[in-house]
C-alpha positions in Angstrom: -16.3 144.0 57.5 -18.7 143.6 60.6 -18.3 147.5 61.4 -19.0 148.2 57.7 -22.1 146.0 57.9 -23.6 147.7 60.9 -22.8 151.0 59.5 -24.7 150.2 56.3 -27.7 148.8 58.2 -27.8 151.8 60.4 -27.7 154.2 57.5 -30.3 152.5 55.3 -32.7 150.7 57.8 -35.5 153.1 57.3 -35.5 153.1 53.5 -37.4 150.1 52.6 -41.2 149.8 51.6 -43.5 148.4 54.3 -46.3 147.6 51.9 -45.8 143.8 52.3 -43.9 143.9 55.6 -45.7 141.7 58.1 -46.6 143.3 61.4 -46.1 140.5 63.7 -43.7 138.3 61.7 -40.1 139.1 61.9 -38.3 140.6 58.9 -34.7 142.3 58.5 -34.8 146.1 58.4 -32.9 146.1 55.1 -31.4 143.4 52.9 -31.9 139.7 52.5 -32.6 137.1 55.2 -33.1 133.3 55.0 -32.6 130.5 57.5 -33.0 131.1 61.2 -29.8 130.5 63.2 -28.9 130.2 66.8 -32.5 130.2 68.3 -31.9 130.1 72.1 -33.0 131.5 75.5 -30.4 133.6 77.3 -30.6 135.9 80.1 -34.4 136.4 80.1 -34.7 136.8 76.4 -35.1 134.8 73.3 -32.4 135.3 70.6 -32.8 134.6 67.1 -29.9 135.0 64.5 -30.2 134.5 60.8 -28.5 134.4 57.6 -28.2 137.8 56.3 -26.9 139.9 53.4 -27.5 143.5 54.3 -26.3 145.0 50.9 -28.9 143.6 48.5 -32.3 141.9 48.5 -30.9 138.8 46.9 -28.6 136.2 48.4 -24.9 137.1 48.9 -22.0 136.5 51.2 -23.5 135.4 54.4 -23.4 137.4 57.5 -25.2 136.6 60.8 -28.1 139.1 61.7 -29.5 139.2 65.4 -32.7 140.0 67.1 -34.2 139.5 70.6 -37.6 139.1 72.1 -39.3 138.5 75.5 -42.5 136.9 73.9 -41.3 135.7 70.4 -43.9 138.0 69.0 -42.3 141.5 69.2 -38.6 141.5 68.3 -35.9 144.1 68.7 -33.2 144.4 66.1 -29.5 143.9 67.5 -26.2 144.7 65.6 -24.8 142.2 63.0 -22.7 139.7 64.8 -20.6 137.8 62.2 -19.3 138.8 59.1 -17.3 136.7 56.5 -13.7 138.1 57.3 -11.6 135.1 58.1 -9.8 132.6 55.8 -12.1 130.0 56.9 -15.3 131.7 56.4 -14.2 134.0 53.6 -17.3 133.3 51.3 -19.9 133.1 54.0 -20.8 132.4 57.7 -23.5 129.8 56.9 -26.2 128.4 59.0 -25.6 127.1 62.6 -26.9 127.1 66.1 -26.4 128.6 69.7 -25.9 127.3 73.2 -25.3 128.7 76.7 -22.4 127.2 78.7 -21.6 129.0 82.2 -23.5 132.0 81.3 -21.6 132.5 78.0 -23.4 132.5 74.7 -21.7 130.5 71.9 -22.6 130.2 68.1 -21.6 127.4 66.1 -21.6 128.0 62.4 -20.4 126.8 59.1 -17.5 128.7 57.2 -17.9 128.5 53.5 -14.8 128.9 51.4 -14.9 128.3 47.5 -11.8 128.9 45.4 -11.1 127.7 41.7 -14.2 125.4 41.9 -13.1 123.7 44.9 -15.6 124.2 47.9 -14.8 123.4 51.6 -17.1 123.9 54.6 -16.0 123.7 58.2 -17.6 124.3 61.6 -16.5 127.3 63.8 -17.1 128.9 67.0 -17.8 132.4 68.2 -18.7 133.5 71.6 -20.2 136.5 73.7 -20.2 137.4 77.3 -23.2 140.1 76.9 -25.3 138.4 74.0 -24.6 141.4 71.7 -20.9 141.3 70.8 -19.3 138.0 69.7 -15.6 137.0 69.3 -14.7 134.3 66.8 -12.6 131.6 68.5 -8.8 132.0 67.6 -8.4 128.2 66.8 -11.1 127.9 64.3 -12.2 125.6 62.7 -13.5 123.3 65.5 -14.4 120.7 62.8 -12.2 120.7 59.8 -11.9 118.5 56.7 -9.3 116.2 58.7 -12.3 115.4 61.0 -14.8 114.6 58.2 -15.4 110.7 58.1 -14.5 108.7 54.9 -17.0 108.9 52.3 -18.5 112.1 53.3 -18.7 115.2 50.9 -16.7 118.1 52.6 -18.3 120.2 49.9 -21.7 119.9 51.5 -20.8 119.6 55.2 -22.8 122.3 56.9 -25.4 123.8 59.4 -24.3 122.4 62.8 -26.7 122.1 65.4 -25.6 121.8 68.9 -27.3 120.7 72.3 -26.3 119.0 75.7 -27.2 115.9 77.4 -25.9 115.2 80.8 -22.2 116.3 80.6 -21.8 115.8 76.9 -22.3 118.2 74.1 -23.5 117.0 70.8 -23.4 118.4 67.2 -25.3 117.4 64.1 -23.9 118.3 60.6 -25.8 117.9 57.4 -24.2 116.2 54.6 -24.3 113.4 52.1 -22.3 110.5 51.0 -22.1 108.1 47.9 -25.9 107.7 47.2 -27.2 108.6 50.6 -28.2 111.8 52.5 -27.4 111.8 56.1 -26.5 113.8 59.3 -23.4 113.2 61.4 -23.0 113.2 65.1 -20.0 114.6 66.9 -19.5 114.9 70.6 -17.5 117.3 73.0 -17.0 117.8 76.6 -16.1 121.5 76.4 -17.5 122.9 72.9 -13.9 123.5 71.7 -12.7 119.9 70.9 -14.8 117.6 68.9 -14.7 114.1 67.8 -16.7 112.2 65.1 -19.3 109.6 66.8 -21.5 108.1 64.0 -24.1 108.6 61.5 -26.9 110.1 63.4 -29.5 109.1 60.5 -28.9 108.3 57.0 -31.2 107.3 54.3 -31.2 106.5 50.4 -33.9 108.1 48.1 -34.3 110.8 50.6 -33.1 114.1 48.8 -29.8 115.3 47.7 -28.5 116.9 51.1 -30.2 117.4 54.5 -29.7 120.9 55.4 -30.4 122.7 58.5 -30.7 119.8 61.1 -32.3 120.2 64.5 -33.0 118.1 67.5 -35.2 118.6 70.5 -37.0 116.5 73.0 -40.6 116.7 73.9 -41.5 114.7 76.8 -39.7 111.3 76.2 -39.7 111.7 72.4 -37.0 113.2 70.3 -38.0 115.3 67.3 -35.5 115.6 64.5 -36.1 118.2 61.8 -34.0 118.7 58.5 -34.6 120.3 55.1 -33.8 117.9 52.2 -33.1 119.1 48.9 -35.1 117.4 46.1 -36.9 115.0 48.3 -39.2 112.7 46.3 -42.8 114.0 45.7 -45.7 112.1 47.3 -49.3 112.1 46.4 -49.9 115.3 48.5 -46.6 115.8 50.2 -43.2 117.0 49.5 -44.4 119.0 46.6 -41.8 121.8 47.1 -38.4 121.1 45.5 -36.9 122.1 49.0 -38.7 120.3 51.7 -38.8 120.5 55.5 -39.4 117.1 57.3 -39.4 115.7 60.7 -39.0 112.2 62.2 -39.8 111.1 65.8 -37.6 108.7 68.1 -34.9 108.9 70.4 -30.9 109.3 70.0 -28.8 106.8 71.8 -26.2 109.0 73.7 -23.8 106.2 73.6 -23.7 105.5 69.9 -24.8 108.9 68.7 -27.5 107.3 66.3 -31.1 108.0 66.3 -33.9 105.3 66.1 -36.2 107.3 63.8 -39.7 107.0 62.4 -40.3 107.5 58.7 -39.9 111.5 57.6 -43.2 113.3 57.5 -43.5 116.9 56.1 -43.3 119.5 58.8 -45.7 122.1 56.9 -48.0 121.5 53.9 -47.7 124.9 52.6 -45.5 126.6 49.9 -43.2 128.7 52.0 -41.7 126.8 55.0 -38.0 126.0 55.3 -35.0 125.5 57.5 -37.0 124.8 60.8 -34.9 125.2 63.9 -36.2 124.0 67.5 -35.0 125.1 70.8 -36.4 124.4 74.5 -37.4 126.8 77.1 -39.1 126.6 80.5 -42.4 125.7 79.1 -41.3 123.1 76.5 -40.1 123.0 72.9 -40.5 125.8 70.3 -39.8 126.1 66.8 -39.3 128.6 64.2 -38.6 128.5 60.4 -37.9 130.7 57.3 -41.3 131.7 55.7 -40.1 131.5 52.1 -38.7 129.0 49.6 -35.7 128.7 47.2 -36.1 129.1 43.4 -39.3 131.3 43.7 -40.2 134.7 42.5 -38.7 137.2 45.0 -41.4 139.6 45.1 -39.9 142.3 47.4 -36.8 142.4 45.4 -38.8 142.7 42.0 -40.6 145.5 43.6 -37.7 147.2 45.2 -39.0 147.1 48.7 -35.3 147.1 50.0 -35.9 143.9 52.3 -36.7 140.3 51.7 -37.4 137.5 53.9 -39.4 136.6 57.1 -40.0 134.1 59.6 -43.0 132.0 60.5 -44.9 132.9 63.8 -43.0 130.7 66.3 -44.8 127.5 67.3 -45.1 125.5 70.4 -44.4 121.8 69.4 -45.2 118.5 70.9 -45.7 114.8 69.9 -48.9 112.8 70.1 -48.9 109.2 68.8 -45.8 109.9 66.7 -47.3 112.9 65.1 -46.0 116.4 65.4 -48.5 119.0 66.9 -48.0 122.6 66.2 -49.8 125.7 67.9 -49.1 129.4 67.6 -46.9 130.7 70.3 -49.0 131.9 73.4 -47.5 135.3 73.3 -49.5 136.3 70.2 -52.7 136.3 72.1 -51.6 139.4 74.1 -52.0 141.4 70.6 -55.5 140.2 69.8 -58.1 143.2 69.7 -61.7 142.6 70.6 -63.2 139.8 68.5 -66.0 139.8 66.1 -68.2 136.6 66.4 -70.6 135.1 63.9 -72.9 132.0 64.1 -74.6 131.3 61.1 -76.1 128.5 58.7 -74.1 128.9 55.4 -75.6 127.6 52.2 -74.0 129.1 49.1 -71.9 132.3 49.4 -71.7 134.9 52.2 -69.7 137.7 53.7 -70.1 138.9 57.3 -69.9 142.4 58.8 -66.6 143.1 60.5 -64.9 139.9 59.1 -62.3 141.4 56.9 -58.6 142.6 56.8 -55.1 141.6 56.3 -53.6 141.6 59.8 -55.8 139.4 61.9 -56.6 135.9 63.3 -59.6 134.0 62.1 -60.8 131.1 64.0 -63.1 128.8 62.1 -65.3 125.9 63.4 -67.7 124.5 60.7 -69.8 121.4 60.9 -69.4 120.2 57.4 -71.3 116.8 57.6 -73.8 117.9 55.0 -71.3 119.8 52.7 -69.6 118.7 49.7 -67.0 121.7 49.5 -66.4 124.5 52.0 -64.1 127.4 50.8 -62.7 130.4 52.5 -61.7 133.2 50.3 -58.8 135.4 51.9 -57.2 138.6 50.7 -60.0 139.1 48.2 -61.5 141.9 46.0 -63.5 141.7 42.9 -60.6 140.3 40.8 -58.3 138.6 43.2 -58.6 135.8 46.0 -56.7 133.3 47.8 -58.4 130.2 48.7 -58.7 127.5 51.1 -60.9 124.6 50.2 -62.1 121.6 52.1 -63.2 118.7 49.7 -65.1 116.1 51.8 -65.1 113.5 48.8 -61.3 113.9 48.3 -60.5 114.2 51.8 -58.3 117.2 51.2 -57.7 120.9 52.0 -56.2 122.9 49.3 -54.5 126.3 49.6 -54.5 128.2 46.1 -52.8 131.4 45.5 -52.9 131.3 41.8 -55.3 134.4 41.5 -53.8 136.2 44.7 -52.2 139.2 43.0 -48.5 139.6 42.2 -47.6 136.3 40.5 -45.2 133.7 42.3 -43.6 131.3 40.0 -41.8 128.2 41.4 -39.1 125.8 40.1 -40.0 123.6 37.4 -39.2 120.5 39.4 -42.1 121.2 41.9 -45.5 120.1 41.8 -48.1 122.9 41.0 -45.2 125.3 40.0 -45.5 126.9 43.4 -49.1 127.9 42.9 -51.1 125.7 45.2 -50.7 122.8 47.8 -53.2 120.2 48.8 -53.1 118.0 51.9 -54.9 115.2 53.3 -57.4 116.3 56.2 -60.4 114.6 57.5 -62.3 116.6 60.3 -62.7 114.8 63.4 -66.6 113.9 63.7 -67.1 116.2 60.6 -66.1 119.3 62.3 -63.7 121.3 60.4 -61.6 123.5 62.5 -58.9 125.8 61.3 -57.0 128.9 63.0 -55.9 131.4 60.2 -53.2 134.0 60.9 -53.0 136.6 58.0 -50.1 139.3 58.1 -50.2 141.5 55.0 -48.3 139.1 52.8 -48.7 135.7 54.3 -51.2 133.0 55.6 -50.4 130.6 58.2 -53.1 127.9 59.0 -53.3 125.6 62.0 -55.9 122.7 61.5 -57.6 120.8 64.2 -55.3 120.6 67.3 -52.2 121.5 65.3 -51.9 118.1 63.6 -51.7 119.9 60.1 -50.3 123.4 59.1 -50.0 125.3 55.8 -47.8 128.3 55.5 -47.5 130.3 52.4 -46.8 133.8 51.2 -49.1 135.9 49.3 -48.8 139.5 47.7 -52.4 140.7 47.1 -52.9 144.2 45.7 -53.8 147.3 47.9 -57.4 147.0 49.0 -57.9 143.3 48.8 -58.9 143.0 52.0 -62.3 140.7 51.8 -62.9 137.4 53.5 -65.8 135.4 52.0 -67.3 132.0 52.6 -68.9 129.5 50.4 -70.4 126.1 50.5 -71.7 123.2 48.3 -74.3 122.0 50.9 -75.2 123.2 54.5 -72.5 124.3 56.9 -73.2 125.3 60.5 -70.6 128.1 60.7 -68.9 129.5 63.8 -66.4 132.3 63.5 -64.1 134.5 65.7 -62.2 137.1 64.0 -59.6 139.3 65.9 -57.4 142.1 64.6 -53.7 141.9 65.6 -52.0 145.0 66.7 -48.4 145.1 67.8 
């Protein structure tokens, strides 16, 4: 099955359309991609693995795709590394993580099997001495049904995340119990033999199941990510049916439990899921799937031959219990000479050289005398995607209702997947946003990275305009850089 998958990818890799393929966001050559897996630094390169079905542009029996990069921006496709070819993973090699031990790269993943309406999920191990070719451990699974604590659902028991503290390896597994969503902690001395330790974290009224757990430290603070299904909507937060959340705190290595803050939403946009973090020599970095479940799959409907992409990787830190996210520093290498604008805006305006669909736009606006300030992206005479700051409401709103190709969301979502709003009060009345456009996406970083909004957009060809408008007086400063990879 692995040889077949790689042969198929090799034969069909260049058949897809690039109309909406991002230039600096990773996407598969062909087929379907969702969760990032195994985000790790190994032998001078970053490795990213991912949930992959090469044979169609919709979800199917999961394989693991693979790519490498030296700067987290320019990626090199590698062969598929895992296929569902064993009894314990016959219906899919589901999400997991990676870790380096003794200069060997290990993958830990969920094996998914469903027969006659009975679903069982186990945790399994594969390893590689060269970082390209992997062998599944002959004694898989390393965590099977007999190691699942009482009251935990073996049908939803998945997405292992592994890291090391001192001489001990820890594993988090997302799951649920009677009326509770939770993550379990396991520990090991050698990566092969695991024992259950404790509930890492558990909560009621916090979603159906916590998928894709991840845990890193930033300074003295631990950051825990997970992706709850059906998390309760807030006034402005958790509008997507599938959310991505984080908590800060610290894990007690003796008990395996985390003392954690309340959950906060990781990204306030429409398309951000399954965040996975790792650490390198600089600090903590995070990546995520730039898409959402139960949404219109535009590349599939258009027959483009591929579907799925990742966000631009983000450097992460914590300040006063709040997650800060900034674009990975490597992207700056690909900026081209900038267009700078310094203007007083009253009403509507466009500026020479400020347009395009593959770019970075840095905005600094004094909005103390302004009721509303709007940036129009991917615009032409009939289409627009808007970002609006409303001073009275204290919010920013991203709206793709009139962006072009219609994207419909799950009926259980707020706004049907059309727009998102978030609380935002500019410091000293200075609105600051850094916007990254890449043909079919918009990633927005506000202030010092205390708020981000990530969403897909599918504009028609020629919708390259960028406009600005204000209700009131705005002192506006812009820098626009094309991004060329």
